[in-house]
C-alpha positions as semicolon CSV with decimal commas, in nm:
position;residue;x (nm);y (nm);z (nm)
1;X;1,062;1,465;0,908
2;X;0,872;1,172;0,761
3;X;0,875;0,804;0,674
4;X;0,772;0,688;0,327
5;X;0,566;0,371;0,317
6;X;0,856;0,156;0,193
7;X;1,067;0,283;0,484
8;X;0,795;0,222;0,740
9;X;0,735;-0,130;0,606
10;X;1,108;-0,204;0,624
11;X;1,134;-0,267;0,249
12;X;1,417;-0,016;0,211
13;X;1,641;0,170;0,456
14;X;1,585;0,530;0,559
15;X;1,826;0,753;0,366
16;X;1,859;1,116;0,474
17;X;2,150;1,321;0,351
18;X;2,461;1,110;0,390
19;X;2,308;0,877;0,649
20;X;2,155;0,535;0,584
21;X;1,946;0,398;0,871
22;X;1,808;0,043;0,856
23;X;1,461;0,033;1,011
24;X;1,274;-0,265;1,148
25;X;0,903;-0,175;1,169
26;X;0,889;-0,346;1,509
27;X;1,105;-0,061;1,639
28;X;0,803;0,169;1,598
29;X;0,573;-0,042;1,813
30;X;0,448;0,150;2,113
31;X;0,641;0,006;2,410
32;X;0,373;0,126;2,653
33;X;0,092;-0,096;2,521
34;X;0,016;-0,458;2,594
35;X;-0,041;-0,692;2,299
36;X;-0,374;-0,846;2,400
37;X;-0,433;-0,935;2,034
38;X;-0,287;-0,859;1,692
39;X;-0,437;-0,708;1,379
40;X;-0,302;-0,703;1,029
41;X;-0,104;-0,970;0,853
42;X;0,217;-1,132;0,958
43;X;0,275;-1,230;0,595
44;X;0,431;-1,543;0,458
45;X;0,752;-1,370;0,356
46;X;0,795;-1,137;0,654
47;X;0,685;-0,835;0,456
48;X;0,399;-0,688;0,658
49;X;0,358;-0,585;1,016
50;X;0,144;-0,745;1,288
51;X;-0,006;-0,458;1,485
52;X;-0,041;-0,509;1,862
53;X;-0,377;-0,406;2,009
54;X;-0,418;-0,309;2,373
55;X;-0,765;-0,333;2,524
56;X;-0,718;0,029;2,635
57;X;-0,696;0,116;2,264
58;X;-1,021;-0,073;2,204
59;X;-1,188;0,154;2,461
60;X;-1,045;0,469;2,298
61;X;-1,178;0,371;1,956
62;X;-1,506;0,248;2,102
63;X;-1,581;0,596;2,235
64;X;-1,556;0,742;1,884
65;X;-1,749;0,456;1,729
66;X;-2,021;0,491;1,990
67;X;-2,058;0,863;1,915
68;X;-2,087;0,790;1,542
69;X;-2,347;0,519;1,602
70;X;-2,539;0,754;1,828
71;X;-2,549;1,024;1,560
72;X;-2,669;0,757;1,314
73;X;-2,928;0,628;1,563
74;X;-2,763;0,287;1,538
75;X;-2,675;0,206;1,898
76;X;-2,994;0,004;1,942
77;X;-2,943;-0,207;1,629
78;X;-2,892;-0,581;1,600
79;X;-2,524;-0,581;1,501
80;X;-2,356;-0,848;1,290
81;X;-2,027;-0,893;1,108
82;X;-1,954;-1,063;0,775
83;X;-1,578;-1,081;0,727
84;X;-1,278;-1,311;0,735
85;X;-1,167;-1,435;1,078
86;X;-0,878;-1,253;1,240
87;X;-0,771;-0,957;1,448
88;X;-0,961;-0,689;1,254
89;X;-1,307;-0,838;1,307
90;X;-1,219;-0,921;1,668
91;X;-1,122;-0,556;1,723
92;X;-1,458;-0,441;1,583
93;X;-1,654;-0,686;1,796
94;X;-1,464;-0,584;2,108
95;X;-1,549;-0,220;2,035
96;X;-1,917;-0,310;2,042
97;X;-1,863;-0,505;2,363
98;X;-1,697;-0,201;2,518
99;X;-2,017;-0,009;2,438
100;X;-2,225;-0,277;2,608
101;X;-2,344;-0,414;2,275
102;X;-2,310;-0,785;2,203
103;X;-2,302;-0,874;1,832
104;X;-2,608;-1,076;1,737
105;X;-2,439;-1,273;1,457
106;X;-2,093;-1,340;1,323
107;X;-2,085;-1,456;0,962
108;X;-1,742;-1,577;0,851
109;X;-1,650;-1,554;0,483
110;X;-1,400;-1,837;0,527
111;X;-1,463;-2,161;0,712
112;X;-1,254;-2,117;1,030
113;X;-1,225;-2,498;1,054
114;X;-1,030;-2,527;0,728
115;X;-0,715;-2,730;0,803
116;X;-0,510;-2,524;0,556
117;X;-0,572;-2,197;0,745
118;X;-0,307;-2,076;0,986
119;X;-0,391;-2,178;1,341
120;X;-0,439;-1,817;1,452
121;X;-0,743;-1,790;1,224
122;X;-0,885;-2,122;1,339
123;X;-0,844;-2,025;1,704
124;X;-0,943;-1,657;1,681
125;X;-1,313;-1,725;1,728
126;X;-1,260;-1,957;2,024
127;X;-1,021;-1,717;2,193
128;X;-1,264;-1,429;2,157
129;X;-1,557;-1,632;2,291
130;X;-1,360;-1,765;2,588
131;X;-1,226;-1,421;2,677
132;X;-1,565;-1,255;2,646
133;X;-1,727;-1,527;2,858
134;X;-1,480;-1,457;3,138
135;X;-1,580;-1,090;3,111
136;X;-1,950;-1,179;3,126
137;X;-2,018;-1,081;2,763
138;X;-2,188;-1,310;2,513
139;X;-2,023;-1,348;2,173
140;X;-2,173;-1,551;1,887
141;X;-2,000;-1,844;1,722
142;X;-1,901;-1,782;1,359
143;X;-2,140;-1,913;1,094
144;X;-1,974;-1,994;0,763
145;X;-2,132;-1,791;0,481
146;X;-1,904;-1,783;0,174
147;X;-1,876;-1,478;-0,048
148;X;-2,053;-1,641;-0,340
149;X;-2,358;-1,731;-0,127
150;X;-2,461;-1,412;0,060
151;X;-2,834;-1,493;0,074
152;X;-2,827;-1,619;0,439
153;X;-2,698;-1,277;0,547
154;X;-2,973;-1,096;0,354
155;X;-3,236;-1,327;0,503
156;X;-3,107;-1,263;0,856
157;X;-3,135;-0,889;0,799
158;X;-3,490;-0,928;0,666
159;X;-3,585;-1,144;0,964
160;X;-3,461;-0,877;1,207
161;X;-3,664;-0,615;1,020
162;X;-3,978;-0,829;1,039
163;X;-3,970;-0,831;1,421
164;X;-3,939;-0,452;1,433
165;X;-3,564;-0,430;1,493
166;X;-3,289;-0,269;1,282
167;X;-3,010;-0,492;1,147
168;X;-2,667;-0,334;1,116
169;X;-2,411;-0,531;0,913
170;X;-2,041;-0,446;0,945
171;X;-1,858;-0,575;0,636
172;X;-1,641;-0,492;0,335
173;X;-1,777;-0,257;0,070
174;X;-1,802;-0,516;-0,207
175;X;-1,951;-0,768;0,038
176;X;-2,232;-0,522;0,115
177;X;-2,293;-0,500;-0,259
178;X;-2,319;-0,880;-0,277
179;X;-2,571;-0,893;0,007
180;X;-2,774;-0,614;-0,154
181;X;-2,775;-0,784;-0,493
182;X;-2,884;-1,113;-0,335
183;X;-3,165;-0,932;-0,156
184;X;-3,275;-0,754;-0,473
185;X;-3,265;-1,071;-0,685
186;X;-3,475;-1,258;-0,428
187;X;-3,730;-0,984;-0,365
188;X;-3,606;-0,912;-0,011
189;X;-3,684;-0,563;0,116
190;X;-3,404;-0,424;0,334
191;X;-3,567;-0,086;0,387
192;X;-3,439;0,052;0,718
193;X;-3,136;-0,177;0,743
194;X;-2,787;-0,034;0,794
195;X;-2,444;-0,121;0,654
196;X;-2,106;0,000;0,783
197;X;-1,851;-0,069;0,511
198;X;-1,475;-0,038;0,475
199;X;-1,152;-0,186;0,333
200;X;-1,250;-0,076;-0,020
201;X;-1,364;0,257;-0,168
202;X;-1,733;0,337;-0,171
203;X;-1,823;0,462;-0,520
204;X;-2,143;0,599;-0,671
205;X;-2,214;0,262;-0,835
206;X;-2,161;0,067;-0,513
207;X;-2,365;0,315;-0,313
208;X;-2,655;0,283;-0,556
209;X;-2,634;-0,098;-0,551
210;X;-2,672;-0,100;-0,172
211;X;-2,939;0,169;-0,149
212;X;-3,159;0,008;-0,415
213;X;-3,274;-0,236;-0,146
214;X;-3,382;0,049;0,082
215;X;-3,084;0,010;0,316
216;X;-2,866;0,292;0,445
217;X;-2,487;0,276;0,433
218;X;-2,196;0,461;0,591
219;X;-1,831;0,419;0,489
220;X;-1,545;0,391;0,737
221;X;-1,171;0,430;0,690
222;X;-0,897;0,270;0,895
223;X;-0,583;0,057;0,884
224;X;-0,430;-0,230;1,078
225;X;-0,150;0,002;1,191
226;X;-0,379;0,271;1,336
227;X;-0,728;0,133;1,383
228;X;-1,009;0,374;1,297
229;X;-0,907;0,689;1,108
230;X;-1,234;0,841;0,987
231;X;-1,611;0,787;0,963
232;X;-1,843;0,874;0,677
233;X;-2,005;1,217;0,674
234;X;-2,384;1,215;0,728
235;X;-2,429;1,507;0,485
236;X;-2,172;1,418;0,216
237;X;-2,111;1,586;-0,118
238;X;-1,946;1,268;-0,249
239;X;-2,006;0,901;-0,159
240;X;-1,674;0,861;0,021
241;X;-1,659;1,183;0,223
242;X;-1,533;1,117;0,577
243;X;-1,469;1,303;0,902
244;X;-1,117;1,262;1,041
245;X;-1,085;1,145;1,402
246;X;-0,832;1,413;1,487
247;X;-0,846;1,321;1,856
248;X;-0,676;0,993;1,761
249;X;-0,451;1,099;1,474
250;X;-0,300;1,403;1,305
251;X;-0,264;1,433;0,927
252;X;-0,046;1,635;0,697
253;X;0,043;1,607;0,328
254;X;0,376;1,662;0,151
255;X;0,249;1,865;-0,143
256;X;0,513;1,931;-0,407
257;X;0,788;1,835;-0,160
258;X;0,673;1,474;-0,182
259;X;0,820;1,434;-0,528
260;X;1,172;1,395;-0,391
261;X;1,050;1,107;-0,171
262;X;0,848;0,946;-0,454
263;X;0,520;1,030;-0,278
264;X;0,215;1,181;-0,450
265;X;0,147;1,537;-0,327
266;X;-0,180;1,425;-0,164
267;X;-0,018;1,139;0,032
268;X;-0,157;1,108;0,386
269;X;0,121;1,139;0,645
270;X;-0,011;1,015;0,979
271;X;0,100;1,092;1,334
272;X;-0,034;0,904;1,635
273;X;-0,166;1,109;1,927
274;X;-0,289;0,863;2,189
275;X;-0,072;0,685;2,445
276;X;-0,257;0,365;2,350
277;X;-0,161;0,387;1,979
278;X;-0,033;0,065;1,823
279;X;0,271;0,237;1,670
280;X;0,452;0,560;1,746
281;X;0,405;0,742;1,415
282;X;0,534;1,084;1,311
283;X;0,440;1,182;0,956
284;X;0,432;0,821;0,836
285;X;0,287;0,719;0,500
286;X;0,078;0,402;0,499
287;X;0,049;0,413;0,119
288;X;-0,279;0,606;0,100
289;X;-0,372;0,936;-0,060
290;X;-0,680;1,159;-0,033
291;X;-0,818;1,508;-0,063
292;X;-0,816;1,676;0,279
293;X;-1,035;1,984;0,323
294;X;-1,266;2,182;0,551
295;X;-1,630;2,262;0,489
296;X;-1,938;2,328;0,698
297;X;-2,150;2,017;0,638
298;X;-2,380;2,063;0,937
299;X;-2,393;1,692;1,022
300;X;-2,375;1,552;1,374
301;X;-2,008;1,460;1,343
302;X;-1,918;1,822;1,272
303;X;-2,111;1,928;1,582
304;X;-1,898;1,683;1,782
305;X;-1,589;1,873;1,667
306;X;-1,461;1,652;1,384
307;X;-1,437;1,926;1,121
308;X;-1,162;1,794;0,891
309;X;-1,295;1,606;0,587
310;X;-1,136;1,341;0,363
311;X;-1,257;1,216;0,027
312;X;-1,130;1,019;-0,273
313;X;-0,930;0,796;-0,040
314;X;-0,720;0,557;-0,249
315;X;-0,410;0,346;-0,206
316;X;-0,111;0,409;-0,428
317;X;0,079;0,095;-0,329
318;X;-0,181;-0,172;-0,252
319;X;-0,407;-0,381;-0,472
320;X;-0,746;-0,408;-0,300
321;X;-1,037;-0,632;-0,402
322;X;-1,299;-0,817;-0,203
323;X;-1,178;-0,655;0,118
324;X;-0,835;-0,814;0,074
325;X;-0,509;-0,630;0,004
326;X;-0,181;-0,721;-0,161
327;X;0,123;-0,496;-0,174
328;X;0,204;-0,373;-0,525
329;X;0,570;-0,465;-0,476
330;X;0,479;-0,831;-0,422
331;X;0,241;-0,842;-0,717
332;X;0,509;-0,685;-0,938
333;X;0,755;-0,953;-0,828
334;X;0,516;-1,217;-0,963
335;X;0,457;-1,026;-1,287
336;X;0,822;-0,945;-1,353
337;X;0,999;-1,255;-1,226
338;X;0,789;-1,564;-1,156
339;X;0,550;-1,565;-1,453
340;X;0,814;-1,475;-1,718
341;X;1,051;-1,734;-1,573
342;X;0,787;-2,004;-1,610
343;X;0,597;-1,897;-1,923
344;X;0,823;-1,641;-2,102
345;X;0,751;-1,283;-2,209
346;X;0,937;-1,057;-1,961
347;X;0,721;-0,745;-2,013
348;X;0,392;-0,891;-2,129
349;X;0,195;-0,928;-1,805
350;X;-0,031;-0,668;-1,646
351;X;-0,284;-0,677;-1,364
352;X;-0,599;-0,467;-1,404
353;X;-0,808;-0,372;-1,101
354;X;-1,149;-0,228;-1,180
355;X;-1,506;-0,188;-1,065
356;X;-1,730;-0,406;-1,277
357;X;-2,099;-0,371;-1,354
358;X;-2,304;-0,342;-1,036
359;X;-2,011;-0,223;-0,825
360;X;-1,836;-0,557;-0,782
361;X;-1,454;-0,558;-0,781
362;X;-1,271;-0,743;-1,055
363;X;-0,904;-0,827;-1,111
364;X;-0,780;-0,940;-1,453
365;X;-0,437;-1,067;-1,547
366;X;-0,367;-0,960;-1,905
367;X;-0,111;-1,160;-2,105
368;X;0,003;-1,031;-2,442
369;X;-0,079;-1,271;-2,727
370;X;0,286;-1,243;-2,835
371;X;0,385;-1,467;-2,544
372;X;0,263;-1,764;-2,746
373;X;0,067;-2,074;-2,653
374;X;-0,017;-2,098;-2,282
375;X;-0,208;-2,320;-2,047
376;X;-0,434;-2,046;-1,906
377;X;-0,543;-2,257;-1,610
378;X;-0,179;-2,320;-1,518
379;X;-0,107;-1,946;-1,533
380;X;-0,405;-1,869;-1,312
381;X;-0,310;-2,131;-1,054
382;X;0,053;-2,023;-1,045
383;X;-0,039;-1,657;-0,994
384;X;-0,280;-1,730;-0,711
385;X;-0,037;-1,970;-0,546
386;X;0,242;-1,711;-0,571
387;X;0,051;-1,428;-0,407
388;X;-0,100;-1,664;-0,150
389;X;0,220;-1,838;-0,049
390;X;0,236;-1,964;0,307
391;X;-0,042;-2,032;0,554
392;X;-0,091;-1,684;0,701
393;X;-0,281;-1,375;0,586
394;X;-0,163;-1,413;0,227
395;X;-0,335;-1,750;0,217
396;X;-0,656;-1,594;0,350
397;X;-0,643;-1,332;0,075
398;X;-0,590;-1,593;-0,194
399;X;-0,885;-1,798;-0,067
400;X;-1,104;-1,487;-0,068
401;X;-1,021;-1,412;-0,430
402;X;-1,097;-1,770;-0,528
403;X;-1,424;-1,783;-0,335
404;X;-1,541;-1,448;-0,471
405;X;-1,452;-1,530;-0,831
406;X;-1,265;-1,200;-0,854
407;X;-0,972;-1,313;-1,067
408;X;-0,957;-1,398;-1,438
409;X;-0,679;-1,442;-1,694
410;X;-0,712;-1,298;-2,046
411;X;-0,501;-1,296;-2,363
412;X;-0,480;-0,936;-2,482
413;X;-0,222;-0,654;-2,488
414;X;-0,165;-0,461;-2,163
415;X;-0,345;-0,128;-2,126
416;X;-0,190;0,219;-2,136
417;X;-0,269;0,492;-1,885
418;X;-0,358;0,850;-1,974
419;X;0,010;0,937;-2,019
420;X;0,068;0,654;-2,263
421;X;0,256;0,441;-2,011
422;X;0,204;0,070;-1,952
423;X;0,221;0,001;-1,579
424;X;0,240;-0,331;-1,396
425;X;-0,093;-0,261;-1,225
426;X;-0,357;-0,063;-1,409
427;X;-0,653;0,088;-1,223
428;X;-0,983;0,186;-1,379
429;X;-1,349;0,178;-1,276
430;X;-1,519;0,069;-1,595
431;X;-1,389;-0,033;-1,934
432;X;-1,549;-0,137;-2,260
433;X;-1,337;-0,441;-2,338
434;X;-1,263;-0,574;-2,684
435;X;-1,285;-0,948;-2,710
436;X;-0,978;-1,126;-2,576
437;X;-0,821;-1,422;-2,748
438;X;-0,938;-1,643;-2,463
439;X;-1,018;-1,610;-2,095
440;X;-1,005;-1,828;-1,784
């Protein structure tokens, strides 16, 4: 018994034997929880799932987060967040509040006053502050610090260190790299500072880029559908080794049987265990894969009983860069339909996601020179407008990519994978690139 990610997301019906069962993801919402706030994206085309969050769930996750922070000696830190506005950052801040910790700063990567943002993003900060004030908890107002100007965050961390306190920044993996690079370039010593990072893989390059400032970093793994799933091991063999929170969730993997369901053998199939879970899940794929194993690491999380380890956690159906995610199916729609319809060349477009020099994410749209003469700026604008259609979470993702300078367009043939296949989306960490015809 299982649900593949396309079935869970409602992109195709559930077919088992001779039965076809249409599934609306809302049917899997836990009817016993109250929707005090929502996480995840509602999407501009109805393709993703808003996840209801009950404050009782916040408390459940806060217990685990508090134990991890205690093991890391981070409970007494000056906590801050640098992220986009929305349910995810609100959930994290409420976890700290449940532990009796008020965040010291809230740095927003997008200006929450932008008129072109959906109203839920503009009002998220006010709602959180008003609600916390009624509960007697102080929450900071968001300060706009764009992705391409991370120096104010680095300076805040240095200021906290100078007064003998420990800054702890909760942010995306690539955002932590940006702060660290800004600190390094400006001679700012972050020795003793802490980063909790997520939403993107932590690699050896990214780990080194953060630690070169003297800071410590721990990865986290979670999803909008489940909340926290795992926390980084404190005695890891690899940069992204995590401990599974098996008191919140159960995991299994399909192995060779996954082939019939078009799932990689190491797909993570998740089951919810708590009565406060956002969705009732039984062996549900969220589109992620990982190596799951046991080993005696000896760290404090193992002593707490979290003995199952995860590593090499990757998505097989999402494009992730700058902490923002797009579904592969929606990107493919743009590559196969919209761009060829406007510019020609039905099979000559490919998106490449990679880790560039210094650990920064990069996304390149490759267009075969055979397509002919093109207005590269027009192609770039059409692609970004297509994936960021609407005023909801897709728009937030598009703005992030623009602000971070993550996306470029190049004239060169698409790349082949190790099996000689040319896929719509090609993933690699580092590539020596021959010169393209031109680039925007």
